[in-house]
C-alpha positions as CSV (number, residue, x, y, z in Angstrom):
1,M,-45.6,-0.9,71.2
2,S,-44.2,-3.7,69.1
3,R,-47.7,-4.4,67.2
4,W,-47.7,-0.7,66.1
5,T,-44.2,-1.0,65.1
6,M,-45.1,-3.7,62.9
7,I,-48.0,-1.7,61.3
8,V,-46.2,0.9,60.6
9,V,-43.4,-0.4,58.9
10,R,-45.0,-3.0,57.2
11,P,-46.6,-0.6,54.7
12,Y,-43.6,1.5,54.2
13,T,-41.3,-1.4,53.2
14,A,-43.8,-2.6,50.7
15,I,-43.9,0.9,49.3
16,V,-39.6,1.0,49.0
17,L,-40.1,-2.3,47.2
18,A,-42.8,-1.2,44.7
19,L,-40.5,1.8,43.9
20,L,-37.5,-0.7,43.5
21,V,-39.7,-3.4,41.5
22,C,-41.0,0.0,39.3
23,A,-37.4,1.1,38.4
24,A,-35.9,-2.1,37.8
25,C,-39.4,-2.9,35.1
26,G,-37.4,0.1,33.1
27,R,-34.1,-0.6,33.0
28,G,-31.9,-0.6,30.2
29,R,-35.2,0.3,28.2
30,P,-34.8,3.4,25.4
31,R,-36.8,6.7,26.6
32,G,-38.7,9.3,25.3
33,G,-39.5,10.4,21.4
34,G,-41.3,7.0,21.1
35,S,-38.2,4.5,21.0
36,D,-40.0,2.3,23.1
37,A,-42.0,1.3,20.2
38,E,-38.5,-0.8,19.1
39,A,-37.8,-1.9,22.5
40,D,-41.2,-3.1,23.2
41,G,-43.9,-2.4,20.3
42,V,-45.6,0.1,22.4
43,P,-45.3,3.2,20.6
44,G,-44.4,6.3,22.5
45,D,-44.9,5.7,26.3
46,G,-42.6,8.5,27.1
47,G,-40.5,6.2,28.7
48,D,-40.3,4.6,31.7
49,G,-37.7,6.4,34.7
50,P,-36.9,10.2,35.1
51,D,-35.6,12.1,32.1
52,F,-32.7,14.7,32.7
53,G,-32.7,16.0,29.6
54,N,-30.4,14.2,27.4
55,D,-32.3,12.0,25.1
56,A,-29.4,10.8,23.2
57,H,-28.3,8.5,26.2
58,D,-29.1,5.1,25.7
59,G,-30.2,3.9,28.8
60,D,-32.3,5.4,32.1
61,D,-29.6,6.3,34.2
62,P,-29.2,10.3,34.7
63,D,-26.7,11.8,32.1
64,F,-24.3,14.2,34.2
65,G,-22.6,15.6,30.8
66,N,-20.1,13.0,30.0
67,D,-20.7,12.5,26.0
68,A,-18.2,9.9,26.0
69,Q,-20.4,7.4,27.8
70,D,-22.7,8.4,24.7
71,G,-20.1,7.4,22.2
72,V,-19.6,11.2,21.4
73,D,-16.6,12.8,22.9
74,E,-16.2,16.5,23.2
75,G,-15.8,18.1,19.3
76,G,-18.4,15.5,17.7
77,C,-16.0,12.8,17.2
78,S,-17.5,9.3,18.0
79,G,-15.7,6.2,18.8
80,G,-13.8,7.4,21.5
81,R,-11.9,9.9,19.4
82,M,-10.5,13.4,20.3
83,M,-10.9,16.6,18.6
84,C,-7.0,17.7,17.5
85,G,-7.0,20.7,15.8
86,S,-9.6,19.8,13.0
87,E,-9.4,15.9,12.9
88,C,-10.5,13.3,14.9
89,V,-7.9,11.2,16.6
90,D,-7.4,7.9,18.2
91,V,-5.1,8.9,21.0
92,V,-4.7,5.2,21.9
93,T,-2.8,4.4,19.0
94,D,-2.5,7.5,16.8
95,R,1.5,8.3,16.6
96,R,1.1,11.9,16.4
97,H,-1.6,12.5,19.1
98,C,-0.2,9.9,21.8
99,G,-2.4,10.1,24.9
100,A,-2.9,13.6,24.0
101,C,-3.2,16.1,21.2
102,D,0.0,17.3,19.8
103,S,2.1,14.7,21.6
104,P,3.8,12.6,19.2
105,C,5.7,9.5,19.3
106,A,9.8,9.4,18.5
107,A,10.4,7.5,14.9
108,D,10.9,4.3,16.1
109,T,8.0,4.1,18.9
110,V,4.3,3.6,18.1
111,C,1.5,4.7,20.3
112,D,0.2,1.8,22.6
113,M,-2.8,2.4,25.3
114,S,-1.9,6.3,24.5
115,R,1.7,5.6,25.8
116,C,5.0,5.7,23.2
117,R,6.4,2.1,23.5
118,A,9.6,1.2,22.3
119,L,10.0,-1.1,19.0
120,L,12.2,-4.1,18.4
121,P,15.2,-3.1,16.4
122,E,15.1,-3.0,12.6
123,T,17.4,-6.2,11.1
124,W,18.9,-7.5,7.7
125,R,19.4,-10.7,7.2
126,T,21.2,-13.0,4.5
127,I,19.3,-15.0,2.5
128,A,20.2,-18.1,1.0
129,V,22.1,-17.9,-2.5
130,A,20.2,-18.4,-5.4
131,P,20.1,-21.9,-7.1
132,V,22.7,-22.4,-10.0
133,A,20.2,-22.8,-12.3
134,T,18.8,-19.7,-11.4
135,G,21.9,-18.0,-11.2
136,T,22.7,-14.5,-11.1
137,R,20.6,-11.6,-13.2
138,R,19.4,-8.2,-13.6
139,D,16.6,-6.3,-15.0
140,H,14.6,-9.5,-14.0
141,S,10.6,-9.3,-12.5
142,A,9.5,-10.6,-8.9
143,V,6.2,-11.2,-7.4
144,W,4.8,-12.0,-3.6
145,T,2.7,-14.6,-3.8
146,G,1.1,-14.4,-0.2
147,S,3.8,-17.3,0.8
148,E,6.8,-17.1,-1.8
149,M,9.2,-14.7,-4.0
150,T,8.8,-15.7,-7.4
151,I,11.6,-14.2,-9.9
152,W,11.6,-14.5,-13.4
153,G,13.8,-13.6,-16.7
154,G,16.5,-10.7,-16.9
155,Y,19.4,-10.6,-18.0
156,R,23.2,-12.0,-17.7
157,D,25.2,-11.9,-20.7
158,T,22.4,-13.2,-22.5
159,Y,18.4,-12.8,-21.9
160,L,17.2,-15.3,-19.5
161,A,14.1,-17.9,-19.8
162,T,14.4,-19.4,-16.2
163,G,13.3,-18.4,-12.7
164,A,12.8,-19.9,-9.1
165,R,11.0,-19.5,-6.3
166,Y,12.2,-18.3,-2.3
167,D,10.6,-19.3,0.6
168,P,11.5,-17.0,3.5
169,V,10.3,-19.4,6.2
170,G,12.5,-22.4,5.4
171,D,15.3,-20.0,3.5
172,D,15.4,-22.0,0.5
173,W,14.7,-22.0,-3.3
174,T,12.7,-24.0,-6.1
175,V,13.8,-23.8,-9.3
176,I,10.6,-23.6,-11.7
177,S,9.1,-24.8,-14.5
178,T,10.7,-23.9,-18.1
179,S,8.5,-26.1,-19.8
180,G,5.7,-23.9,-21.3
181,A,7.9,-20.6,-20.0
182,P,7.9,-17.5,-22.5
183,I,10.8,-16.6,-24.5
184,A,13.6,-15.3,-22.5
185,R,13.6,-11.6,-21.9
186,N,14.7,-8.8,-19.7
187,H,13.0,-5.2,-19.1
188,H,9.5,-7.3,-18.8
189,R,6.6,-6.6,-16.2
190,A,5.0,-9.1,-14.2
191,L,2.1,-9.2,-11.2
192,W,0.3,-11.7,-8.9
193,T,-3.2,-12.0,-9.9
194,G,-4.4,-14.0,-6.5
195,D,-3.6,-17.4,-7.8
196,R,-0.9,-16.9,-10.7
197,M,1.5,-14.6,-11.9
198,V,1.4,-12.9,-15.1
199,L,4.3,-11.8,-17.4
200,W,4.2,-9.5,-20.2
201,G,6.3,-7.4,-22.8
202,G,9.9,-6.5,-22.4
203,T,12.8,-7.1,-24.7
204,G,14.9,-10.3,-25.9
205,G,16.5,-11.9,-28.9
206,P,13.5,-10.7,-31.5
207,G,13.7,-7.3,-30.2
208,E,10.5,-5.4,-28.1
209,L,8.1,-8.1,-27.5
210,A,4.6,-8.2,-27.5
211,S,3.8,-11.8,-25.9
212,G,3.3,-13.2,-22.2
213,G,2.8,-16.1,-19.7
214,R,0.7,-17.2,-16.8
215,Y,2.6,-19.3,-14.3
216,V,0.8,-21.4,-11.2
217,P,3.3,-21.9,-8.3
218,T,0.8,-24.6,-7.3
219,S,1.0,-26.9,-10.1
220,D,4.5,-25.6,-11.4
221,A,3.1,-25.0,-15.3
222,W,3.1,-22.1,-17.4
223,S,0.4,-21.3,-20.0
224,T,0.3,-18.7,-22.9
225,V,-0.9,-15.3,-22.8
226,A,-3.3,-14.5,-25.8
227,V,-1.9,-12.7,-29.0
228,T,-2.5,-8.8,-28.9
229,D,-2.3,-6.0,-31.8
230,L,-0.5,-3.9,-29.3
231,P,3.4,-3.1,-30.7
232,G,5.8,-5.3,-28.4
233,R,7.5,-2.7,-25.9
234,F,9.6,-2.7,-22.7
235,H,10.0,0.1,-19.6
236,H,6.0,0.0,-20.1
237,T,3.8,-0.3,-17.0
238,M,1.5,-3.0,-15.6
239,I,-0.8,-3.1,-13.2
240,F,-3.5,-5.2,-11.7
241,T,-7.3,-4.0,-10.7
242,V,-8.4,-7.3,-8.9
243,S,-9.8,-9.2,-12.2
244,E,-8.2,-7.2,-14.9
245,V,-4.6,-6.5,-15.9
246,I,-3.8,-3.0,-17.5
247,V,-0.5,-2.5,-19.5
248,W,0.3,1.2,-20.7
249,G,2.9,3.0,-22.4
250,G,6.5,2.1,-22.8
251,L,9.1,2.1,-25.7
252,T,8.8,0.2,-28.9
253,A,11.0,-0.2,-31.5
254,T,10.6,3.1,-32.9
255,A,9.4,5.7,-30.5
256,A,7.5,5.8,-26.8
257,T,4.0,5.0,-26.8
258,D,0.8,6.2,-25.2
259,T,-1.2,3.1,-26.1
260,G,-2.3,0.4,-24.0
261,Q,-4.7,-2.6,-23.5
262,R,-6.7,-4.3,-20.5
263,Y,-6.1,-8.0,-20.2
264,D,-8.4,-10.8,-18.1
265,P,-6.2,-13.7,-17.1
266,E,-9.1,-15.8,-16.9
267,A,-10.8,-15.4,-20.0
268,D,-7.5,-14.9,-21.3
269,R,-9.2,-11.8,-23.5
270,W,-7.7,-8.2,-24.2
271,A,-10.0,-5.0,-24.9
272,F,-8.7,-1.5,-26.0
273,L,-8.3,1.4,-24.1
274,A,-9.7,4.8,-24.8
275,P,-7.2,7.3,-26.1
276,T,-5.1,9.2,-23.5
277,P,-4.7,12.8,-23.0
278,L,-1.3,12.0,-22.0
279,E,2.1,12.0,-24.4
280,P,3.5,9.1,-25.2
281,R,6.1,8.0,-22.7
282,Y,8.5,5.5,-20.9
283,Y,9.9,4.9,-17.5
284,H,7.2,6.5,-16.1
285,S,5.1,4.9,-13.1
286,A,1.6,3.8,-12.4
287,V,-0.5,2.4,-9.3
288,W,-4.1,1.3,-8.8
289,T,-6.2,3.3,-6.5
290,G,-8.7,0.6,-6.1
291,S,-10.9,2.3,-8.5
292,A,-8.3,3.8,-10.9
293,M,-4.8,3.3,-12.6
294,I,-2.6,6.8,-11.9
295,V,-0.2,7.0,-14.6
296,W,2.9,9.9,-13.7
297,G,6.0,11.0,-14.9
298,G,8.6,9.4,-17.5
299,A,10.6,10.4,-20.4
300,N,9.2,11.3,-24.1
301,D,10.9,10.6,-27.5
302,R,13.6,13.9,-27.2
303,G,14.6,12.3,-23.4
304,G,13.0,15.1,-21.4
305,G,11.8,13.8,-18.3
306,L,7.9,14.6,-17.8
307,G,6.2,15.8,-14.8
308,S,2.5,15.2,-16.1
309,G,-0.4,12.6,-15.1
310,A,-3.8,11.0,-15.5
311,A,-5.9,8.6,-14.2
312,Y,-7.8,6.0,-16.0
313,D,-10.9,4.6,-14.8
314,P,-11.8,1.2,-16.2
315,S,-15.2,0.9,-15.1
316,V,-16.4,3.8,-17.7
317,D,-12.8,3.4,-19.9
318,R,-12.5,6.9,-19.2
319,W,-9.1,9.3,-18.0
320,S,-8.9,12.1,-16.3
321,M,-5.9,14.6,-16.0
322,V,-4.0,14.8,-12.8
323,P,-3.8,18.3,-11.1
324,A,-0.3,19.7,-12.3
325,G,0.0,22.2,-9.3
326,G,2.5,20.8,-6.5
327,A,3.5,17.8,-8.3
328,P,7.0,16.8,-7.9
329,T,9.5,18.0,-10.9
330,A,9.6,16.4,-13.9
331,R,11.4,13.0,-13.8
332,E,11.9,9.3,-14.9
333,R,12.8,6.1,-13.5
334,H,11.7,7.0,-10.2
335,T,9.4,4.9,-7.7
336,V,5.8,5.5,-6.9
337,I,3.8,3.3,-3.8
338,W,0.0,3.8,-3.1
339,T,-1.1,3.8,0.9
340,G,-4.4,3.1,0.6
341,S,-5.4,6.8,0.2
342,E,-2.3,8.3,-1.4
343,M,0.1,8.1,-4.1
344,I,3.7,9.0,-3.3
345,I,6.2,9.6,-5.9
346,W,10.3,9.7,-5.0
347,G,13.5,9.7,-6.4
348,G,14.6,9.2,-10.0
349,Q,16.4,11.4,-12.8
350,S,15.9,14.6,-14.3
351,G,18.3,14.7,-17.7
352,S,21.5,13.4,-16.3
353,T,20.4,14.7,-12.4
354,P,19.5,12.2,-9.8
355,L,17.1,13.3,-7.4
356,G,16.1,13.1,-3.8
357,T,12.8,14.7,-3.7
358,G,9.1,13.5,-3.8
359,A,5.5,14.3,-3.2
360,R,2.5,12.3,-2.5
361,Y,-1.0,12.9,-4.6
362,D,-4.1,12.3,-2.5
363,P,-6.9,11.2,-5.6
364,S,-10.1,12.2,-3.1
365,T,-9.1,15.7,-3.2
366,A,-6.7,15.9,-6.3
367,I,-4.3,17.7,-4.1
368,W,-0.3,17.3,-4.2
369,A,1.4,17.3,-0.5
370,P,5.4,18.3,-0.4
371,M,7.6,15.8,1.5
372,S,10.3,16.3,3.8
373,N,13.7,16.2,3.1
374,V,15.1,15.8,6.6
375,D,17.0,12.6,6.5
376,A,15.6,11.7,3.3
377,P,18.0,8.7,1.5
378,S,20.4,10.5,-1.4
379,A,19.5,11.1,-4.8
380,R,19.0,8.5,-6.8
381,Y,17.4,6.4,-9.6
382,D,16.9,2.7,-10.3
383,H,16.2,2.0,-6.6
384,V,13.5,0.0,-5.4
385,A,10.4,1.0,-2.9
386,V,7.6,-1.0,-1.0
387,W,4.8,-0.1,1.1
388,T,4.8,-2.0,4.6
389,G,1.3,-0.4,5.8
390,T,2.3,2.3,7.7
391,D,5.6,3.4,5.9
392,M,7.3,3.5,2.8
393,I,10.9,1.9,2.1
394,I,13.5,3.0,-0.2
395,W,16.8,1.2,-1.2
396,G,19.6,0.8,-3.2
397,G,19.7,2.1,-6.8
398,E,22.5,4.6,-8.4
399,D,23.8,7.8,-8.7
400,S,25.5,8.4,-12.5
401,G,26.4,4.9,-12.4
402,S,27.8,4.4,-8.8
403,P,25.4,1.4,-7.0
404,I,24.1,2.8,-4.0
405,G,23.4,0.4,-0.6
406,T,21.7,2.4,1.7
407,G,17.7,3.2,2.3
408,A,15.4,4.9,4.4
409,R,12.0,4.5,6.0
410,Y,9.3,7.3,5.4
411,S,6.0,7.6,7.3
412,P,3.3,9.6,5.5
413,E,1.8,10.0,8.9
414,L,4.8,12.2,10.7
415,D,6.5,13.2,7.0
416,A,9.3,12.2,8.4
417,W,12.3,9.5,7.0
418,T,14.1,7.3,9.3
419,P,17.7,6.1,7.9
420,M,18.3,2.3,7.7
421,T,20.6,0.5,9.3
422,M,23.6,-0.8,7.1
423,L,24.5,-3.9,9.7
424,G,23.8,-7.1,7.3
425,A,22.8,-5.0,4.4
426,P,23.0,-6.0,1.0
427,T,25.9,-5.1,-0.9
428,P,25.4,-2.1,-3.3
429,R,23.3,-2.5,-6.4
430,F,20.9,-1.0,-8.9
431,D,18.4,-2.7,-11.4
432,H,17.4,-5.4,-8.4
433,T,13.9,-6.2,-6.9
434,A,12.2,-5.9,-3.8
435,V,8.8,-7.6,-2.6
436,W,7.2,-6.7,0.8
437,T,6.2,-10.1,2.5
438,G,4.1,-8.5,5.3
439,T,6.8,-8.4,7.9
440,E,10.2,-8.4,5.6
441,M,11.3,-6.6,2.5
442,I,13.1,-8.8,0.4
443,V,15.9,-7.6,-1.9
444,W,17.5,-9.8,-4.4
445,G,19.6,-9.6,-7.6
446,G,20.6,-6.4,-9.5
447,D,24.1,-5.2,-10.7
448,D,26.6,-4.0,-8.3
449,G,28.3,-2.1,-10.8
450,S,30.5,-4.4,-12.3
451,A,28.3,-7.7,-12.8
452,P,24.9,-9.0,-12.1
453,V,24.4,-10.7,-8.9
454,A,22.5,-13.8,-6.9
455,T,22.5,-12.8,-3.4
456,G,19.9,-11.0,-1.3
457,A,18.7,-10.0,1.8
458,A,15.6,-9.7,4.0
459,Y,14.8,-6.5,6.0
460,R,12.3,-6.3,8.9
461,P,11.8,-2.8,10.2
462,P,11.3,-1.9,13.9
463,H,8.2,-3.9,15.0
């Protein structure tokens, strides 16, 4: 009996083993539609295992309709995202749809692993007082180099040609060299190119200036900026395109201007811009989008606020008007930031009236979107604005000559404002500066309504 059992079992076992080996041979290889040509060079053998009708599947296991395993969720979204309304969102991290569609997180929380998590509280910390050699000032410039805040110029009973670098890690200041520095001035513009600070224009003893300088902090050395035939000016704008500085608009000795030029800081060379469709202006704003400079708002020679704008594309040296429909009301002395996809205009002044409104502009669609006014800061001008990567922070400014010491954070994702704590905040001021370090906003200098100051503080949002 046992011999017969062995004779029957052994063939059966062999057959089972053969089937298992066959199945293992095809494991992990693409199936159907000739896809095996990509895996083993054999064209279109039709696959190695049973096909349950879903040729989009990457392996040979049966597909029972779970499209999330194929990288495509219900609604056609990829990468594990979910269709909420008409938008594919990541419910693991999206604050508007945390864990599920239409499940927003509160303003001071984040969406982490599909759950709203409380953030560490916001804080202000007082920074070291600037050296005596630097002293109090207003209407100066400030740039963030990646590790330090560099301030220069400004006004304190006289025009200034001094500056200093602030290190937030050590909470200390270093006075910068004055050898070869530009002449004293205020209302100039300065920016960081990646290895040097470039500043240009402003007002000084001779009047409106058409000169500037380049400062390299690693060598604490200044070099000049090539002479240009642009008329001297102040209240102009200056942006950096990654390779060029673009100066535009401003107030000359005689009138507002609509002229500008491009400056190459490496070659120390200027180039003209194409004529603009915009009327001359000053107190306007400008941002760089990654492909174009957008100019908006400002004041004209008649003292009226402007509500128009245009985009300049340096790759083709061409201007195009920004649509007026849905734009904010005409204004000057407002702030602007670029989020990576939108330009946000806020605050400013219309005539003698301070403003507490704004709007967002998306150049990819050429559409303006309104902003919520709930919990927005009070109306103001001559304030500062920085972009943190998720929020716009507004702080300080003035209202009809009175300095302001409050601020708020605006989330374009939620279209929501959150007032900032005043605990540890600097004294109220206007004509100050602010830089974003990657973790903090550093506010420094300005005028407290009676005199320029040499104090500041660093604000860290909830994190």
